[in-house]
C-alpha positions as CSV (number, residue, x, y, z in Angstrom):
1,M,0.0,0.0,0.0
2,A,2.7,2.4,-1.0
3,G,1.9,6.0,-0.2
4,I,-1.5,5.5,1.2
5,G,-0.4,6.2,4.7
6,F,0.4,9.8,3.9
7,E,-3.1,10.5,2.6
8,L,-4.9,8.6,5.4
9,K,-3.0,10.5,8.1
10,K,-4.1,13.8,6.4
11,M,-7.7,12.7,6.4
12,F,-7.7,11.6,10.0
13,R,-6.2,14.9,11.0
14,G,-9.5,16.5,9.8
15,Q,-12.3,17.0,12.3
16,G,-15.6,15.1,12.3
17,Y,-17.1,11.9,11.0
18,L,-16.8,13.0,7.4
19,S,-13.0,12.9,7.4
20,G,-13.1,9.5,9.0
21,M,-15.6,8.2,6.5
22,K,-13.4,9.6,3.6
23,A,-10.4,7.8,5.1
24,Y,-12.2,4.4,5.3
25,A,-13.7,4.9,1.8
26,Y,-10.2,5.7,0.4
27,S,-8.7,2.7,2.2
28,S,-11.5,0.4,1.0
29,L,-11.0,1.6,-2.6
30,V,-7.3,1.1,-2.9
31,T,-7.1,-2.1,-0.9
32,V,-10.0,-4.2,-2.1
33,G,-11.5,-2.0,-4.8
34,P,-10.5,-4.0,-7.9
35,M,-11.1,-7.4,-6.2
36,L,-14.5,-6.3,-5.0
37,L,-15.3,-5.0,-8.4
38,C,-14.4,-8.3,-10.0
39,M,-16.5,-10.2,-7.5
40,L,-19.4,-7.8,-8.0
41,M,-19.3,-8.3,-11.8
42,V,-19.1,-12.1,-11.5
43,T,-22.1,-12.1,-9.0
44,I,-24.3,-9.9,-11.1
45,L,-23.5,-11.7,-14.4
46,Q,-23.9,-15.1,-12.8
47,Q,-27.4,-14.1,-11.5
48,M,-28.3,-12.8,-14.9
49,L,-27.3,-16.1,-16.4
50,M,-29.6,-17.9,-13.9
51,Y,-32.4,-15.4,-14.5
52,L,-32.1,-16.0,-18.3
53,D,-32.4,-19.8,-17.6
54,V,-29.1,-20.5,-19.5
55,S,-28.1,-24.2,-19.5
56,Y,-26.0,-25.5,-16.7
57,Q,-23.1,-26.4,-19.1
58,E,-23.0,-22.8,-20.4
59,R,-23.1,-21.3,-17.0
60,M,-20.3,-23.5,-15.7
61,T,-18.2,-22.7,-18.8
62,F,-18.5,-19.0,-18.1
63,L,-17.9,-19.4,-14.4
64,S,-14.9,-21.6,-14.9
65,A,-13.3,-19.2,-17.4
66,V,-13.7,-16.4,-14.9
67,V,-12.5,-18.4,-11.9
68,Y,-9.4,-19.5,-13.8
69,A,-8.6,-16.0,-15.0
70,F,-9.1,-14.6,-11.5
71,V,-7.1,-17.2,-9.6
72,F,-4.2,-17.7,-11.9
73,S,-3.8,-14.0,-12.7
74,L,-3.4,-13.4,-8.9
75,L,-0.8,-16.2,-8.7
76,V,1.2,-14.7,-11.5
77,T,1.2,-11.2,-10.0
78,C,1.1,-11.6,-6.2
79,G,4.8,-12.1,-5.6
80,F,5.8,-9.2,-7.8
81,I,3.2,-7.0,-6.2
82,M,4.9,-7.6,-2.9
83,V,8.2,-6.5,-4.4
84,V,7.0,-3.5,-6.3
85,S,5.1,-2.2,-3.3
86,R,8.3,-2.1,-1.4
87,Y,10.0,-0.4,-4.4
88,I,7.3,2.2,-4.7
89,A,7.3,3.0,-1.0
90,D,11.1,3.5,-1.0
91,K,10.9,5.7,-4.1
92,I,8.2,7.8,-2.5
93,Y,10.1,8.1,0.7
94,M,13.3,9.2,-1.1
95,R,11.2,11.5,-3.4
96,E,12.5,9.7,-6.5
97,Y,9.2,9.6,-8.5
98,D,10.7,9.4,-12.0
99,D,11.2,5.6,-12.0
100,I,7.8,4.6,-10.6
101,I,5.7,4.6,-13.7
102,A,8.6,3.0,-15.7
103,S,8.6,0.1,-13.1
104,L,4.9,-0.5,-13.8
105,Y,5.7,-1.1,-17.5
106,G,8.6,-3.3,-16.5
107,V,6.6,-5.5,-14.1
108,M,3.8,-5.7,-16.6
109,A,6.2,-6.9,-19.3
110,I,7.5,-9.7,-17.0
111,C,4.1,-10.8,-15.7
112,L,2.4,-10.6,-19.1
113,S,5.2,-12.7,-20.5
114,I,4.9,-15.4,-17.8
115,G,1.1,-15.3,-17.8
116,G,0.7,-14.8,-21.6
117,V,2.8,-17.8,-22.5
118,S,1.3,-20.1,-19.9
119,G,-2.2,-19.0,-20.8
120,A,-1.6,-19.4,-24.5
121,V,-0.4,-23.0,-24.0
122,F,-3.4,-23.8,-21.8
123,Y,-5.9,-22.5,-24.3
124,F,-4.1,-23.8,-27.4
125,F,-5.0,-27.4,-26.4
126,S,-8.6,-26.5,-25.4
127,P,-11.4,-27.7,-27.7
128,L,-13.4,-24.6,-26.8
129,D,-14.7,-22.3,-29.5
130,V,-12.0,-20.0,-30.7
131,A,-13.9,-16.8,-29.9
132,F,-14.6,-17.9,-26.4
133,K,-11.0,-19.0,-25.9
134,L,-9.7,-15.6,-27.0
135,S,-12.2,-13.8,-24.8
136,A,-11.2,-16.0,-21.7
137,Y,-7.5,-15.5,-22.5
138,L,-8.0,-11.7,-22.8
139,L,-9.8,-11.6,-19.4
140,F,-6.9,-13.4,-17.8
141,V,-4.4,-11.0,-19.4
142,E,-6.5,-7.9,-18.4
143,L,-6.7,-9.1,-14.8
144,I,-2.9,-9.4,-14.6
145,V,-2.7,-5.7,-15.5
146,V,-5.5,-4.7,-13.1
147,W,-3.8,-6.4,-10.1
148,L,-0.5,-4.7,-10.9
149,Q,-2.1,-1.3,-11.4
150,S,-3.8,-1.6,-8.1
151,A,-0.4,-1.6,-6.3
152,Y,0.4,1.8,-7.9
153,L,-3.0,3.4,-7.5
154,S,-2.5,3.4,-3.7
155,A,0.1,6.2,-4.3
156,L,-2.4,8.5,-6.0
157,K,-4.3,11.2,-4.1
158,D,-7.5,11.8,-6.3
159,Y,-9.5,8.9,-4.9
160,M,-12.8,10.3,-6.3
161,R,-11.3,9.9,-9.8
162,I,-10.5,6.3,-9.0
163,I,-14.0,5.7,-7.8
164,R,-15.4,7.2,-10.9
165,G,-13.2,4.9,-13.0
166,Y,-14.3,1.8,-11.2
167,L,-18.0,2.7,-11.3
168,T,-17.7,3.5,-15.0
169,A,-16.3,0.0,-15.6
170,V,-19.2,-1.6,-13.7
171,V,-21.8,0.3,-15.6
172,L,-20.2,-0.3,-19.0
173,T,-20.0,-4.0,-18.2
174,I,-23.7,-4.3,-17.5
175,L,-24.6,-2.2,-20.5
176,A,-22.2,-4.3,-22.7
177,A,-23.8,-7.5,-21.4
178,Y,-27.2,-6.2,-22.3
179,L,-26.0,-5.2,-25.8
180,F,-24.2,-8.4,-26.6
181,V,-27.0,-10.7,-25.3
182,Y,-30.2,-8.9,-26.2
183,V,-29.3,-6.7,-29.2
184,I,-26.5,-8.6,-31.0
185,S,-27.9,-12.0,-29.7
186,L,-24.5,-13.5,-29.0
187,Q,-24.4,-16.8,-27.0
188,T,-25.2,-15.7,-23.4
189,G,-22.1,-17.0,-21.7
190,F,-19.8,-15.7,-24.4
191,G,-21.6,-12.3,-24.3
192,M,-21.2,-12.0,-20.6
193,L,-17.5,-12.9,-20.8
194,L,-17.0,-10.3,-23.6
195,A,-18.8,-7.7,-21.4
196,M,-16.4,-8.3,-18.6
197,N,-13.5,-7.7,-21.0
198,V,-15.0,-4.4,-22.0
199,G,-15.4,-3.3,-18.4
200,F,-11.9,-4.2,-17.4
201,F,-10.4,-2.7,-20.5
202,V,-12.1,0.6,-19.7
203,M,-10.9,0.3,-16.1
204,I,-7.3,-0.3,-17.3
205,V,-7.3,2.6,-19.7
206,L,-8.7,5.0,-17.1
207,S,-6.3,3.9,-14.4
208,M,-3.4,4.2,-16.8
209,L,-4.4,7.7,-17.8
210,H,-4.6,8.6,-14.1
211,L,-1.2,7.1,-13.3
212,E,0.4,8.8,-16.3
213,S,-1.1,12.2,-15.3
214,Y,0.3,11.8,-11.7
215,F,3.7,10.4,-12.5
216,R,4.4,12.7,-15.4
217,K,8.2,12.6,-15.7
218,Q,9.3,9.2,-16.9
219,E,12.7,7.5,-16.9
220,R,13.4,4.4,-18.8
221,N,14.6,2.3,-15.9
222,Y,11.8,-0.2,-16.6
223,F,13.5,-3.1,-14.7
224,D,15.2,-1.1,-11.9
225,F,12.8,-2.8,-9.4
226,L,14.5,-6.2,-10.2
227,R,17.3,-5.1,-7.9
228,Y,14.7,-5.6,-5.1
229,V,13.9,-9.1,-6.3
230,K,17.6,-9.9,-6.0
231,Q,17.9,-8.1,-2.7
232,F,14.6,-9.3,-1.1
233,P,13.8,-12.7,-2.7
234,T,11.8,-13.7,0.3
235,L,9.3,-10.9,-0.5
236,L,8.6,-12.6,-3.9
237,G,8.2,-16.0,-2.2
238,T,6.0,-14.5,0.6
239,G,3.5,-13.0,-1.8
240,L,3.4,-16.1,-4.0
241,F,3.0,-18.6,-1.1
242,C,0.4,-16.5,0.7
243,S,-1.9,-16.6,-2.3
244,L,-1.1,-20.2,-3.2
245,G,-2.0,-21.3,0.3
246,F,-5.3,-19.5,-0.1
247,Y,-6.2,-21.5,-3.2
248,I,-4.3,-24.8,-2.9
249,H,-7.2,-26.6,-1.2
250,N,-9.4,-25.7,-4.2
251,F,-6.8,-27.2,-6.5
252,V,-6.7,-30.5,-4.5
253,Y,-10.5,-30.7,-4.7
254,W,-10.4,-29.9,-8.4
255,M,-8.0,-32.8,-9.2
256,M,-8.5,-35.4,-6.5
257,S,-11.9,-35.3,-4.8
258,P,-15.3,-36.7,-5.8
259,L,-16.5,-33.1,-6.2
260,Q,-14.4,-32.6,-9.3
261,E,-16.0,-31.7,-12.6
262,Q,-14.5,-31.3,-16.0
263,V,-16.2,-28.4,-17.9
264,A,-16.0,-28.2,-21.7
265,N,-13.0,-30.6,-21.7
266,T,-10.9,-27.7,-20.5
267,Y,-11.5,-26.7,-16.9
268,W,-11.3,-28.8,-13.7
269,I,-13.4,-27.3,-11.0
270,A,-15.5,-28.3,-7.9
271,S,-18.4,-26.0,-8.2
272,T,-20.2,-27.3,-5.1
273,Y,-17.1,-26.2,-3.1
274,D,-15.9,-23.3,-5.2
275,V,-19.1,-21.3,-5.0
276,P,-19.3,-21.4,-1.2
277,A,-15.6,-20.6,-1.0
278,F,-16.2,-17.6,-3.3
279,Y,-18.9,-16.1,-1.1
280,A,-17.0,-16.9,2.1
281,S,-13.9,-15.0,0.9
282,L,-16.0,-11.8,0.8
283,S,-16.2,-11.9,4.7
284,I,-12.5,-11.1,5.1
285,L,-12.5,-7.9,3.1
286,P,-13.2,-5.7,6.2
287,T,-10.0,-6.8,7.9
288,M,-8.0,-5.8,4.8
289,V,-9.4,-2.3,5.0
290,M,-9.1,-2.0,8.8
291,F,-5.5,-3.2,8.7
292,V,-4.4,-0.4,6.4
293,V,-6.2,2.3,8.4
294,S,-5.0,1.0,11.8
295,V,-1.4,0.4,10.9
296,E,-0.9,3.4,8.7
297,T,-2.4,5.8,11.3
298,A,-2.3,4.6,14.9
299,F,0.5,2.1,14.9
300,Y,2.8,3.9,12.4
301,E,3.2,6.9,14.7
302,K,4.4,4.7,17.6
303,Y,6.6,2.7,15.3
304,R,8.2,5.9,14.0
305,Q,8.7,7.3,17.5
306,Y,10.4,4.1,18.6
307,Y,12.9,4.0,15.8
308,G,13.2,7.8,15.9
309,T,14.2,7.7,19.5
310,I,16.9,5.1,18.7
311,L,18.3,7.1,15.9
312,G,18.0,10.4,17.7
313,T,19.3,11.4,21.1
314,G,16.9,9.4,23.3
315,S,18.1,7.9,26.5
316,V,17.8,4.2,27.4
317,L,14.6,5.0,29.4
318,D,13.2,7.0,26.4
319,I,13.8,4.0,24.1
320,K,12.2,1.5,26.6
321,R,9.2,3.8,27.0
322,A,8.8,4.2,23.2
323,K,9.1,0.4,22.7
324,K,6.4,-0.2,25.4
325,D,4.1,2.3,23.7
326,M,4.7,0.7,20.3
327,V,4.0,-2.8,21.5
328,Q,0.9,-1.8,23.5
329,T,-0.5,0.1,20.4
330,L,0.2,-2.9,18.2
331,M,-1.6,-5.3,20.5
332,Q,-4.6,-2.9,20.9
333,E,-4.9,-2.4,17.1
334,L,-4.6,-6.1,16.5
335,G,-7.3,-6.9,19.1
336,F,-9.5,-4.2,17.6
337,M,-9.2,-5.7,14.1
338,M,-10.0,-9.2,15.5
339,E,-13.1,-7.8,17.1
340,I,-14.2,-6.1,13.9
341,Q,-13.5,-9.2,11.8
342,L,-15.4,-11.4,14.4
343,F,-18.4,-9.1,14.1
344,F,-18.4,-9.4,10.3
345,T,-17.9,-13.2,10.6
346,F,-21.0,-13.5,12.7
347,V,-22.9,-11.2,10.2
348,S,-21.7,-13.4,7.3
349,L,-22.8,-16.6,9.0
350,A,-26.2,-15.1,9.7
351,L,-26.6,-13.8,6.2
352,G,-25.4,-17.0,4.7
353,I,-27.8,-19.2,6.6
354,T,-30.7,-16.8,5.7
355,L,-30.0,-15.9,2.1
356,L,-27.9,-18.6,0.5
357,P,-30.8,-21.2,0.3
358,H,-32.7,-18.7,-1.8
359,I,-30.0,-18.8,-4.5
360,G,-29.9,-22.5,-4.7
361,F,-27.4,-23.5,-2.0
362,S,-27.8,-27.0,-0.6
363,S,-27.4,-27.8,3.1
364,E,-24.0,-29.3,2.4
365,Q,-22.9,-26.1,0.6
366,I,-24.1,-24.0,3.5
367,E,-22.1,-26.1,5.9
368,R,-19.0,-25.6,3.7
369,F,-19.7,-21.9,3.6
370,N,-19.9,-21.7,7.4
371,I,-16.7,-23.5,8.0
372,L,-14.9,-21.4,5.4
373,V,-16.2,-18.2,6.9
374,I,-14.7,-19.2,10.2
375,A,-11.5,-20.3,8.5
376,G,-11.6,-16.9,6.8
377,F,-11.5,-15.2,10.2
378,L,-8.4,-17.1,11.1
379,Y,-6.8,-16.4,7.7
380,A,-7.5,-12.7,8.0
381,V,-5.8,-12.4,11.4
382,M,-2.9,-14.6,10.2
383,F,-2.5,-12.4,7.1
384,V,-2.4,-9.2,9.2
385,I,0.3,-10.7,11.4
386,M,2.3,-11.7,8.4
387,L,2.1,-8.1,7.1
388,L,3.1,-6.8,10.6
389,L,6.2,-9.0,10.4
390,L,7.0,-7.4,7.1
391,Y,6.5,-4.0,8.7
392,F,9.3,-4.9,11.1
393,D,11.3,-6.0,8.1
394,D,11.2,-9.6,9.4
395,R,11.1,-11.0,5.9
396,R,12.4,-14.4,7.0
397,G,9.7,-14.8,9.6
398,A,6.9,-13.8,7.1
399,F,8.3,-16.1,4.5
400,L,8.5,-19.1,6.9
401,V,4.9,-18.5,8.0
402,T,3.6,-18.5,4.4
403,V,5.7,-21.6,3.6
404,F,4.1,-23.4,6.6
405,F,0.7,-22.1,5.4
406,V,0.9,-23.5,1.9
407,T,2.5,-26.8,3.0
408,S,0.1,-27.5,5.9
409,T,-2.9,-26.7,3.7
410,A,-1.8,-29.0,0.9
411,I,-0.9,-31.9,3.2
412,L,-4.0,-31.6,5.4
413,T,-6.3,-31.3,2.4
414,V,-5.0,-34.4,0.8
415,A,-4.9,-36.3,4.1
416,M,-8.5,-35.4,5.0
417,L,-10.0,-36.3,1.6
418,P,-11.3,-39.7,2.8
419,L,-13.3,-37.9,5.5
420,E,-15.2,-35.9,2.8
421,N,-15.5,-33.0,5.3
422,Y,-14.6,-30.4,2.6
423,G,-13.2,-27.1,3.9
424,F,-12.2,-28.5,7.4
425,S,-8.6,-28.9,6.3
426,F,-8.4,-25.2,5.4
427,F,-9.8,-24.3,8.8
428,V,-7.2,-26.5,10.6
429,S,-4.3,-25.2,8.5
430,T,-5.3,-21.5,9.1
431,F,-5.6,-22.2,12.8
432,L,-2.1,-23.8,12.9
433,T,-0.6,-21.1,10.8
434,L,-2.2,-18.4,13.0
435,I,-0.6,-19.9,16.0
436,A,2.8,-20.1,14.2
437,A,2.4,-16.5,13.0
438,L,1.5,-15.3,16.6
439,A,4.4,-17.2,18.0
440,R,6.8,-15.6,15.5
441,L,5.4,-12.1,16.2
442,V,5.7,-12.5,20.0
443,Y,9.3,-14.0,19.6
444,F,10.3,-11.0,17.4
445,L,8.9,-8.4,19.8
446,K,10.6,-10.1,22.7
447,N,13.9,-10.0,20.8
448,I,13.3,-6.7,19.0
449,D,16.4,-5.2,20.6
450,Y,18.6,-7.9,19.1
451,Y,17.0,-7.5,15.7
452,T,17.4,-3.7,15.9
453,Y,20.9,-3.5,17.2
454,C,22.7,-6.8,16.3
455,S,21.2,-8.3,13.2
456,Q,21.7,-5.3,10.9
457,P,24.9,-5.0,8.9
458,L,27.5,-2.6,10.3
459,I,28.0,-1.1,6.9
460,A,25.1,-0.2,4.6
461,K,25.1,-2.2,1.4
462,E,23.9,-0.5,-1.7
463,L,21.0,-2.3,-3.4
464,G,22.0,-4.5,-6.3
465,K,25.7,-4.7,-5.3
């Protein structure tokens, strides 16, 4: 969330509820905006397909194409997003803005090469209609760009312009869906997929114009950020394993469980598990927003005071007092976020039990939804702790936590397949990983003096050398 802290602190300095609401709206927008937009589009179009009484096969083909584009575009980009976020934050801190927009083009080139080739190979062997394959492939490529842009949009200040861009994309998607299905009479699933492409293309263009207008002066150091990949390889791994751990239980069910379905001889899915998992994932979004607000405002001030006291002329007592204040604030904010997430978890459970039967959920799917919502609570807290470890520059600790997460999820999911209690393995793995993450955070805070004074190199090493 490079640069967002500066804007949030300005907003919270303002008086009254309006400033606070603006800060939360801004945080929501730049943290979960694109993902929420994608989920909103999928939900609306999926409901339209059901309303139009489209065949099950066609609905599943559309849904599978979107799910594959969504999941695999995230896996291609999530590691690089972690690296460029650090790169952008450092560039903003050092007031070196000229390389920022160039790094966007550079990371897009790398991710589009990786994703473009792998996606092309996947669809080359698919028996799907050529037009549908091209449309599904285009959506996958567009989402790669959208996720990368979102890392840079957090540095922008005109959040109303970002909102207008996102809303324009949603409206155009719905209008395009109506045009393609009712006016041009394209096949319904293909028309919906094409409409999503239109919406995301508009979103990409508007975001790029916004970024270009903000970072006007451009250098040609397109791959300067790769120095950070070399210097901080665990950041790349942390981002990749965190996202992989979130989806790997789906992959196991796609390939190894009785829930598996093959759609159009192309996609392996487990729709009776994937759909509850999709709705359950919405329940963790509040924590993503709260984390940014809490950390960038309340905690950051204490964090800066602690390290400022060390670097300044503070006495030993001053340093101990600053450390105590920082740890107390960290625990208070962490407890507050857990309370907020727990509230939304209960709300999600209540809404799920009440509303999901009306859109065709079976009792088994509702049970899976409930266990995944609770697992989502554990995952959200674990994710926040992992980000806090990165805040303290404990990259090794964050990396080990995510390695444990993806490994335990994969092993437990495979081991529990005979029990047919789908989703329980994810609950157990998030619980175990949360304990591991908490243990690492407590260990780090107890030994923060060692990490601050003894684990740093005596001579600063220039990046890339």
